[in-house]
C-alpha positions as CSV (number, residue, x, y, z in Angstrom):
1,M,-0.2,0.0,0.0
2,H,1.3,3.5,-1.0
3,S,2.1,5.9,2.1
4,E,-0.4,8.5,0.3
5,E,-3.4,5.8,0.4
6,S,-2.4,4.5,3.9
7,E,-2.2,7.8,5.6
8,A,-5.3,8.8,3.5
9,A,-7.1,5.4,5.1
10,A,-5.8,6.6,8.6
11,L,-7.2,10.5,8.3
12,R,-10.9,8.8,7.4
13,R,-10.4,6.4,10.9
14,C,-10.6,10.1,12.5
15,D,-13.7,11.4,11.2
16,W,-15.1,11.3,14.7
17,R,-13.2,14.6,14.6
18,F,-16.3,16.3,13.1
19,L,-18.6,14.9,16.0
20,L,-16.1,17.0,18.6
21,P,-16.9,20.6,19.5
22,T,-14.3,22.9,18.2
23,P,-11.3,23.3,21.0
24,P,-10.1,27.0,21.5
25,G,-8.0,27.8,18.8
26,G,-9.3,25.1,16.6
27,V,-6.4,22.6,17.6
28,F,-6.5,20.0,20.5
29,E,-3.4,20.5,22.2
30,H,-3.0,17.3,23.8
31,I,-5.1,13.9,22.7
32,V,-5.1,10.8,24.7
33,L,-5.6,8.0,21.8
34,L,-6.4,4.3,23.2
35,G,-6.9,1.5,20.7
36,A,-5.6,2.9,17.6
37,R,-3.9,0.8,14.9
38,E,0.0,2.3,13.7
39,G,0.3,5.9,11.9
40,I,-2.8,7.2,13.7
41,A,-1.6,9.2,15.9
42,E,1.1,10.5,13.4
43,T,-1.7,11.5,11.1
44,I,-3.5,13.3,13.4
45,V,-0.4,15.7,14.1
46,K,0.2,15.9,10.8
47,S,-3.1,17.0,10.0
48,G,-3.2,19.6,12.3
49,I,-6.0,17.8,14.4
50,A,-3.7,17.9,17.7
51,R,-0.2,19.2,18.8
52,A,0.3,16.4,20.7
53,V,-0.9,12.7,20.9
54,S,-0.5,10.1,23.5
55,E,-1.2,6.5,23.4
56,Q,-1.4,5.3,26.9
57,V,-3.4,7.1,29.9
58,P,-1.2,9.9,31.6
59,G,-1.5,10.0,35.4
60,E,-2.4,13.7,35.3
61,R,-5.1,16.0,33.5
62,C,-3.6,16.9,30.8
63,A,-5.9,15.8,28.1
64,D,-8.6,18.1,26.1
65,A,-10.0,15.3,24.5
66,L,-10.1,11.6,25.0
67,I,-10.7,9.3,22.1
68,V,-11.4,5.5,22.9
69,L,-11.7,3.0,19.9
70,R,-13.2,0.0,19.8
71,R,-9.8,-2.2,20.4
72,S,-8.7,-0.5,23.5
73,G,-10.4,-2.6,26.3
74,A,-9.7,0.1,28.7
75,S,-12.1,1.4,31.2
76,L,-14.2,4.0,30.7
77,E,-14.1,5.3,34.6
78,R,-9.8,4.7,34.8
79,C,-9.1,6.7,31.5
80,A,-11.5,9.4,31.8
81,G,-9.4,10.7,34.7
82,C,-6.7,12.4,32.4
83,L,-9.2,14.7,30.8
84,Q,-9.2,18.4,32.0
85,P,-12.6,20.0,32.8
86,G,-14.1,21.0,29.5
87,G,-11.9,18.3,28.0
88,V,-13.9,15.9,25.2
89,L,-14.6,12.4,24.8
90,Y,-15.5,10.0,21.7
91,W,-16.0,6.3,22.7
92,E,-16.6,3.0,20.6
93,I,-18.6,0.3,21.8
94,D,-18.3,-2.8,19.4
95,R,-21.0,-5.4,20.9
96,G,-19.1,-7.8,19.0
97,N,-16.6,-7.9,21.7
98,L,-17.5,-10.8,24.4
99,A,-16.9,-8.0,27.0
100,R,-19.4,-5.9,25.5
101,T,-21.8,-8.2,24.3
102,F,-24.6,-6.7,26.8
103,T,-23.8,-3.5,26.7
104,S,-26.7,-1.4,25.3
105,V,-26.8,2.8,24.6
106,S,-28.7,3.2,28.4
107,S,-26.4,1.4,30.4
108,A,-23.1,2.9,28.2
109,T,-24.9,6.3,29.1
110,E,-24.6,5.4,32.5
111,E,-21.1,4.1,32.8
112,L,-20.2,7.2,30.9
113,R,-21.8,9.4,33.5
114,A,-20.3,7.4,36.3
115,A,-16.8,8.4,34.7
116,G,-17.8,11.9,35.8
117,L,-18.5,13.0,31.6
118,S,-21.9,14.3,30.4
119,P,-23.1,12.7,27.3
120,T,-23.7,15.1,24.4
121,G,-24.4,12.2,21.7
122,A,-24.8,8.7,20.8
123,Y,-24.4,7.2,17.3
124,W,-25.1,4.3,15.3
125,V,-22.4,4.0,13.0
126,R,-22.9,2.0,9.9
127,P,-21.8,-0.3,8.3
128,G,-18.8,-0.6,10.8
129,F,-15.9,1.5,12.7
130,V,-13.8,0.1,10.3
131,N,-15.6,1.9,6.9
132,A,-17.8,4.1,8.6
133,Q,-20.1,5.5,6.3
134,I,-22.8,7.3,8.5
135,Y,-22.9,8.1,12.6
136,L,-26.7,8.5,12.9
137,P,-28.0,10.3,16.4
138,L,-29.9,7.3,18.9
139,Q,-31.2,10.4,20.7
140,D,-34.2,11.3,18.6
141,E,-36.9,9.1,17.5
142,A,-37.5,11.5,14.3
143,V,-34.1,11.1,13.0
144,L,-34.2,7.5,12.9
145,R,-37.5,7.8,11.0
146,W,-36.3,10.2,8.8
147,Y,-33.1,7.9,7.8
148,V,-35.3,4.7,7.3
149,R,-37.9,6.7,5.1
150,S,-35.4,8.7,2.8
151,L,-32.0,7.4,2.9
152,F,-31.8,3.6,4.3
153,T,-31.2,1.5,0.6
154,A,-32.1,-2.3,0.9
155,T,-29.7,-3.9,-1.6
156,T,-29.6,-7.2,-0.3
157,L,-32.0,-9.7,1.2
158,G,-30.4,-9.1,4.7
159,E,-30.7,-5.4,4.2
160,R,-34.4,-5.6,3.5
161,V,-34.9,-7.9,6.5
162,M,-33.2,-5.3,8.5
163,E,-35.2,-2.3,7.1
164,G,-38.7,-3.9,7.9
165,V,-37.4,-5.1,11.2
166,L,-36.3,-1.2,12.2
167,R,-39.9,0.1,11.1
168,V,-41.5,-2.1,13.6
169,M,-38.5,-1.5,16.4
170,L,-39.3,2.2,15.7
171,S,-43.1,1.9,15.7
172,L,-42.1,0.6,19.3
173,G,-39.6,3.0,20.7
174,T,-36.0,3.9,20.1
175,R,-34.8,1.7,23.2
176,L,-35.3,-1.1,21.6
177,T,-33.8,-0.4,18.2
178,G,-30.9,0.6,20.1
179,A,-30.8,-3.0,21.1
180,L,-30.1,-4.3,17.4
181,I,-27.0,-2.3,16.7
182,Q,-23.9,-4.0,16.8
183,E,-21.2,-0.6,17.0
184,F,-22.5,2.9,18.1
185,A,-20.3,5.1,19.7
186,F,-20.6,8.3,22.2
187,T,-19.3,11.9,22.4
188,G,-19.1,13.3,26.0
189,V,-17.7,16.1,27.8
190,S,-16.0,16.5,31.2
191,E,-17.4,18.6,33.9
192,T,-19.5,21.2,32.0
193,E,-22.6,21.8,30.4
194,S,-22.8,20.2,26.9
195,A,-21.6,21.8,23.9
196,P,-22.8,21.3,20.4
197,P,-20.7,19.2,17.7
198,S,-17.8,21.2,16.4
199,V,-19.0,21.9,12.6
200,L,-22.6,22.6,13.6
201,G,-21.6,25.0,16.0
202,D,-19.3,27.0,14.2
203,A,-21.6,27.0,11.0
204,Y,-24.2,28.9,12.9
205,V,-22.0,30.9,15.9
206,R,-19.2,32.4,13.8
207,N,-20.8,33.1,10.5
208,E,-24.4,33.8,11.6
209,L,-25.5,31.3,9.2
210,W,-28.4,30.5,11.2
211,R,-30.4,33.6,10.4
212,T,-30.3,32.6,6.4
213,V,-31.5,29.0,7.1
214,R,-35.5,28.3,7.2
215,R,-35.7,26.6,10.4
216,P,-39.0,25.6,12.0
217,R,-40.9,27.8,14.1
218,G,-39.6,27.4,17.6
219,V,-36.3,26.1,17.2
220,G,-33.6,28.7,18.0
221,R,-30.6,27.4,19.9
222,L,-27.9,25.1,19.2
223,S,-28.9,22.8,21.9
224,D,-31.7,22.1,20.1
225,Q,-29.9,20.2,17.4
226,E,-28.9,17.0,16.7
227,L,-26.8,16.4,13.9
228,L,-26.4,13.2,11.4
229,L,-23.1,12.6,9.7
230,L,-22.2,11.2,6.5
231,T,-18.7,10.0,6.0
232,P,-18.5,8.2,2.1
233,G,-15.8,7.1,0.4
234,E,-12.2,5.3,0.7
235,D,-10.1,8.2,0.5
236,N,-9.6,11.8,0.6
237,W,-11.5,12.6,-2.5
238,S,-15.1,12.2,-0.9
239,R,-16.3,15.0,1.2
240,V,-17.8,14.6,4.7
241,V,-21.8,16.1,4.6
242,A,-23.4,17.0,8.4
243,M,-27.0,17.4,8.6
244,P,-28.1,19.3,11.6
245,F,-31.9,18.3,12.5
246,P,-34.1,20.5,15.0
247,R,-35.5,17.9,17.5
248,G,-38.6,16.4,16.7
249,G,-37.9,17.4,13.2
250,R,-39.2,15.5,10.1
251,E,-36.2,16.5,7.9
252,P,-32.7,18.5,7.9
253,I,-32.9,22.2,8.5
254,A,-29.5,22.7,6.1
255,V,-27.0,20.6,4.6
256,L,-23.4,21.3,5.3
257,K,-20.1,19.9,3.4
258,L,-16.6,19.8,4.0
259,A,-13.2,18.1,2.7
260,R,-11.2,15.7,5.0
261,V,-8.1,17.8,3.8
262,A,-7.6,21.6,2.8
263,E,-6.5,20.7,-1.1
264,R,-10.3,20.2,-1.4
265,N,-11.5,23.3,-0.9
266,L,-11.8,24.6,-4.0
267,H,-14.5,21.5,-5.0
268,T,-16.2,23.2,-1.8
269,E,-16.3,26.7,-3.2
270,K,-16.8,25.5,-6.6
271,E,-20.4,24.0,-5.7
272,Q,-21.5,27.1,-4.3
273,R,-20.9,28.9,-7.7
274,V,-22.3,26.1,-9.7
275,L,-25.5,26.2,-7.6
276,S,-25.9,30.0,-8.1
277,E,-25.0,30.0,-12.0
278,I,-27.3,26.9,-12.4
279,R,-30.3,28.2,-10.3
280,S,-30.3,31.6,-12.2
281,A,-30.4,29.9,-15.6
282,V,-33.8,27.7,-15.1
283,D,-37.1,28.7,-14.1
284,A,-38.9,28.8,-11.0
285,D,-40.4,25.1,-11.2
286,M,-36.6,23.8,-11.7
287,R,-35.4,25.8,-9.3
288,R,-37.4,23.9,-6.6
289,T,-35.9,20.8,-7.5
290,L,-32.0,22.5,-6.7
291,P,-30.5,23.1,-3.5
292,E,-30.1,26.4,-3.2
293,G,-26.1,27.4,-1.9
294,F,-26.2,29.7,1.2
295,G,-22.3,30.2,1.3
296,T,-19.2,29.2,2.9
297,F,-17.1,29.5,6.1
298,C,-13.8,28.3,7.3
299,W,-13.7,25.5,10.0
300,K,-10.4,25.4,10.9
301,E,-8.1,24.9,7.9
302,L,-11.0,23.3,6.1
303,T,-13.9,25.4,3.9
304,V,-17.6,24.2,4.6
305,G,-20.2,25.0,2.1
306,M,-24.1,25.0,3.4
307,E,-26.7,24.6,1.4
308,S,-30.7,24.0,1.8
309,Y,-31.8,20.2,1.7
310,V,-33.8,19.0,-1.1
311,S,-36.7,17.1,0.3
312,G,-37.5,13.2,-0.8
313,R,-36.3,9.4,-0.6
314,L,-33.2,8.5,-2.3
315,L,-33.8,7.4,-5.7
316,A,-31.7,4.4,-5.0
317,A,-33.4,3.6,-2.5
318,T,-36.3,2.3,-4.4
319,S,-34.4,1.5,-7.5
320,A,-31.7,-0.5,-6.0
321,R,-33.9,-2.2,-3.3
322,W,-33.6,-6.2,-3.2
323,G,-37.3,-7.3,-4.3
324,N,-38.9,-3.7,-5.6
325,S,-40.9,-4.2,-8.2
326,L,-39.6,-3.5,-12.0
327,P,-42.8,-0.9,-12.2
328,R,-41.8,1.0,-9.6
329,K,-38.3,1.6,-11.0
330,L,-39.2,1.6,-14.1
331,Q,-41.6,4.9,-13.1
332,D,-38.0,6.2,-11.3
333,L,-35.7,5.7,-14.3
334,N,-38.9,7.9,-16.5
335,L,-39.2,10.5,-13.6
336,A,-35.1,10.9,-13.9
337,A,-34.7,10.9,-17.7
338,D,-37.2,13.5,-18.1
339,W,-36.0,15.7,-15.3
340,L,-32.6,15.7,-17.1
341,T,-34.4,16.3,-20.7
342,E,-35.9,19.1,-19.0
343,F,-33.1,20.6,-17.0
344,H,-31.0,20.1,-20.1
345,R,-33.2,21.8,-22.2
346,Q,-33.2,24.9,-19.8
347,T,-29.6,24.5,-19.2
348,Q,-28.5,24.4,-23.2
349,V,-25.6,26.7,-23.7
350,R,-25.0,26.8,-27.3
351,R,-24.8,24.1,-30.1
352,P,-21.4,23.8,-31.8
353,K,-21.0,21.9,-34.5
354,W,-18.7,18.7,-34.6
355,G,-15.6,19.9,-36.2
356,E,-15.3,22.9,-34.4
357,P,-12.8,23.2,-31.1
358,E,-15.3,23.5,-28.1
359,L,-16.5,19.9,-29.0
360,A,-13.0,18.5,-30.1
361,A,-11.8,18.6,-26.6
362,W,-14.4,15.9,-25.8
363,S,-13.8,13.8,-28.7
364,E,-10.4,13.9,-30.5
365,R,-8.6,15.3,-27.8
366,A,-10.2,12.8,-25.8
367,L,-9.1,9.9,-27.8
368,E,-5.6,11.1,-27.8
369,R,-5.2,11.8,-24.2
370,Y,-6.4,8.5,-23.5
371,E,-4.1,6.9,-26.0
372,E,-1.1,9.2,-24.0
373,A,-2.1,7.6,-20.7
374,F,-3.0,4.0,-21.3
375,G,-1.4,3.2,-24.9
376,V,-4.1,1.3,-27.1
377,T,-4.9,-2.3,-27.8
378,P,-5.3,-3.4,-31.3
379,A,-9.3,-3.1,-30.7
380,E,-9.3,-0.2,-29.1
381,R,-7.3,1.1,-31.9
382,D,-10.2,-0.2,-34.3
383,L,-12.7,1.5,-31.9
384,F,-11.1,4.8,-32.3
385,E,-10.6,4.9,-35.9
386,R,-14.6,4.0,-36.6
387,T,-15.0,6.9,-33.7
388,R,-13.3,9.4,-35.9
389,E,-14.9,7.9,-39.0
390,R,-18.3,8.8,-37.6
391,L,-16.7,12.1,-36.7
392,G,-16.4,13.1,-40.1
393,Q,-19.8,12.1,-41.0
394,L,-21.1,14.2,-38.8
395,L,-19.2,17.1,-39.5
396,G,-21.3,20.5,-39.6
397,S,-24.0,18.7,-37.4
398,P,-25.2,20.8,-34.4
399,F,-24.5,19.0,-31.1
400,P,-25.8,21.1,-27.8
401,I,-23.3,21.9,-24.8
402,V,-25.4,22.2,-21.6
403,W,-24.8,21.9,-18.0
404,C,-23.6,18.3,-16.6
405,H,-23.8,16.9,-13.2
406,N,-21.3,14.8,-14.2
407,G,-22.7,12.0,-11.2
408,F,-26.3,12.1,-12.3
409,S,-27.5,8.6,-10.6
410,S,-30.2,7.2,-8.2
411,W,-27.6,7.9,-5.4
412,N,-28.0,12.0,-6.2
413,I,-30.6,12.0,-6.9
414,C,-34.7,12.0,-4.2
415,R,-38.2,11.8,-5.3
416,E,-41.2,13.1,-3.8
417,N,-44.3,11.5,-5.1
418,N,-43.4,11.9,-8.8
419,D,-41.1,15.4,-7.9
420,I,-37.4,14.9,-8.3
421,G,-34.7,16.7,-6.5
422,V,-31.1,16.5,-7.3
423,F,-28.3,17.6,-5.3
424,D,-24.3,17.0,-5.1
425,W,-23.4,19.3,-7.8
426,E,-19.7,19.3,-6.9
427,S,-18.2,18.2,-10.0
428,A,-20.6,20.0,-12.2
429,E,-19.6,21.8,-15.4
430,R,-20.4,22.9,-18.8
431,G,-20.2,19.9,-21.4
432,P,-21.9,17.6,-24.1
433,A,-25.6,16.8,-24.0
434,L,-26.4,12.6,-23.3
435,F,-23.1,12.4,-20.8
436,D,-25.5,12.9,-17.7
437,L,-28.2,10.4,-20.0
438,I,-26.0,7.8,-20.5
439,Y,-24.6,7.6,-17.1
440,L,-27.9,7.4,-15.2
441,V,-29.1,4.4,-17.4
442,F,-26.4,2.5,-17.1
443,R,-26.3,3.0,-13.4
444,W,-29.8,2.5,-13.2
445,N,-29.7,-0.8,-15.3
446,L,-27.0,-2.2,-12.9
447,E,-28.7,-1.5,-10.2
448,L,-31.9,-3.7,-11.5
449,G,-30.3,-7.2,-9.6
450,H,-26.6,-7.6,-11.6
451,S,-24.8,-5.8,-9.0
452,F,-24.0,-9.3,-7.0
453,R,-23.0,-11.9,-9.6
454,K,-19.4,-12.1,-11.0
455,D,-18.1,-9.3,-13.5
456,A,-21.9,-8.1,-13.4
457,H,-21.2,-4.7,-14.4
458,I,-19.5,-5.6,-17.5
459,R,-22.1,-8.4,-18.6
460,A,-25.0,-5.5,-17.9
461,F,-23.0,-2.7,-19.7
462,R,-22.6,-5.1,-22.9
463,E,-26.3,-6.1,-22.7
464,L,-27.6,-2.4,-22.5
465,F,-25.5,-0.6,-25.1
466,L,-24.4,-3.3,-27.7
467,A,-27.6,-5.9,-27.6
468,A,-31.3,-5.1,-29.3
469,P,-33.7,-4.2,-27.3
470,A,-35.9,-6.9,-28.3
471,R,-38.7,-7.6,-25.6
472,H,-36.6,-7.0,-22.4
473,T,-38.5,-4.6,-20.6
474,A,-35.5,-2.8,-19.1
475,R,-33.7,-2.4,-22.1
476,L,-36.5,-0.9,-23.9
477,A,-37.4,1.3,-21.0
478,V,-33.9,2.5,-21.3
479,H,-33.7,3.2,-25.1
480,G,-37.0,4.9,-25.0
481,A,-36.2,7.2,-22.6
482,I,-32.5,8.1,-24.9
483,Q,-34.8,8.5,-27.6
484,R,-36.9,10.7,-25.8
485,Y,-34.2,12.9,-24.7
486,M,-32.5,12.9,-27.7
487,E,-35.6,14.4,-29.9
488,A,-36.1,16.7,-27.1
489,L,-32.6,17.9,-27.8
490,E,-32.8,18.0,-31.3
491,I,-30.0,15.5,-31.4
492,E,-28.6,13.8,-34.5
493,P,-29.1,9.8,-33.1
494,R,-25.8,9.2,-35.2
495,S,-24.2,11.2,-32.4
496,F,-25.0,8.6,-29.7
497,P,-21.6,6.1,-29.8
498,L,-19.6,9.0,-30.2
499,S,-21.0,10.1,-27.1
500,L,-20.7,6.6,-25.6
501,V,-17.1,6.3,-26.6
502,A,-16.1,10.1,-25.3
503,L,-18.0,9.9,-22.0
504,W,-16.1,6.5,-20.9
505,T,-13.1,7.7,-22.1
506,I,-12.7,10.9,-20.0
507,R,-13.9,8.9,-17.3
508,A,-11.4,6.5,-17.8
509,I,-8.8,9.5,-17.7
510,S,-10.3,11.3,-14.6
511,R,-10.1,8.0,-12.6
512,A,-6.2,7.9,-13.4
513,N,-5.8,11.3,-12.4
514,R,-8.0,10.7,-9.2
515,A,-5.4,7.7,-8.3
516,Q,-2.5,9.7,-8.9
517,L,-3.6,12.5,-6.7
518,V,-4.9,10.2,-3.8
519,G,-1.4,8.0,-4.3
520,Q,-2.7,5.1,-5.9
521,V,-1.2,4.7,-8.9
522,G,0.6,1.3,-9.8
523,P,2.5,0.3,-12.6
524,D,-0.4,-0.5,-14.4
525,P,-2.6,2.3,-15.0
526,R,-5.3,-0.1,-16.7
527,K,-5.6,-1.9,-13.0
528,H,-8.5,-1.1,-11.3
529,N,-9.8,1.2,-13.8
530,V,-13.6,0.2,-14.1
531,Y,-13.6,2.6,-17.3
532,V,-11.3,1.2,-19.0
533,S,-13.3,-2.3,-18.9
534,Y,-16.2,-0.9,-20.5
535,L,-14.0,0.7,-23.5
536,A,-12.7,-2.9,-24.1
537,V,-16.2,-4.0,-23.9
538,L,-17.5,-1.6,-26.9
539,A,-13.6,-1.9,-28.6
540,A,-14.3,-5.8,-28.5
541,D,-17.7,-5.4,-30.8
542,A,-17.3,-1.9,-32.3
543,P,-18.9,-2.8,-35.6
544,R,-22.1,-3.6,-33.7
545,L,-22.0,-0.4,-31.6
546,F,-22.1,1.8,-34.9
547,R,-24.3,-0.1,-37.0
548,S,-26.4,0.2,-34.2
549,W,-26.7,3.9,-34.2
């Protein structure tokens, strides 16, 4: 493993920092860290989370933060004595550990109080501490209901069963729900009143954005909030998302986004600019489907972007849901494709012609960049020659430039009845039409049930774009959505293979660039680059691709 890669994994294991109150000066002076694997203490100091880290309990009250990870086996009552007054705690409990099998949320609360600490939060950590994707607050039944209703995605039979059990348990009370949880975490504070989570506190107090948010009537204090934390990704590329809820509220008040490292601050700032530009380009009905940017502020050295919450259930929670009916999934596809068609109709910037420099950047130049990055196989050379031949046939034909989301899938789309909302515009830019639609239909088709078979994504890709739709209901729906989109935007149908090749070419290059930035470059740039695999599928049957379109 490259040193940059292991360092990124260590920093991800420190996402608990986003749940703790901000220390004076923005940096902890002395953290006591128990149960951590090698390298995490060094990462904490190097990244500026703390000036000093001890991995054993000192014999004096010298720490302003105590971090007790699941492997520590430490007695909370014994190690809490190292905290100064006002010092903060993050404490992990793994009920898979025999010593913790019978520890419940309520008994852990009592243990924390017996150690002289005041609890400030309890969180269900999913899927687990090692690869945490969400810290879900357990104190408020309304937040748990929102999570199950809006975000919980049951892609397997086991998760579908868990979803049903959670719904039943929530109807009986949150304590019973807590009894089902394997891994959960507490935050606490020593000998002082409870404090709000760090990012939440700074957002409202230091930058006065609290006045901007459209909050429910009667909710006016920081202590009235619960904080749900999303920590996606496997490296420093993905951002952390904090969602504050009013006590008893049905949905988040706002959405706060920040990177794990300062090098990614520009992406957060860009999203705010993009939201402003896009919202100014569309009508009032379309604006209601998009987040509203509330600006940025600085937390420690990280830029935090704040935006409105877009209501609805995550589309993946229905389209990728195990056992959901095909008609419901087809409805999801058509609603999302129709939304995209209208959005691109309203955000169409211009219509350059094939052969002009603007389109060459996404066609001929993209092929050249791919060859520079990966070289070409004989099959890819044939594919690229056929692509250039089709470009020559279409010289002078117009093709629309639109606002591209560049991540338009069921994981960034929500649905409320028949209304669609779209979020996560970090990667959006002006670009060729069809890119977003191709990505949507491929990801949607993959989620129909192919996901867990060997090489499923390769077979699904081939079947979708190289096989005739015949009587296959899903493929017919996809081809129908593509046809409606191209008709609405007046796109020459023969342009489709060009867009298909260009999209995966550009994504292959972007994936290689990302691997380099996060320190995951190996001797073979093609290895682990899924988009190279998709191009290989097209290259293996290039004649059929260009005959079909």
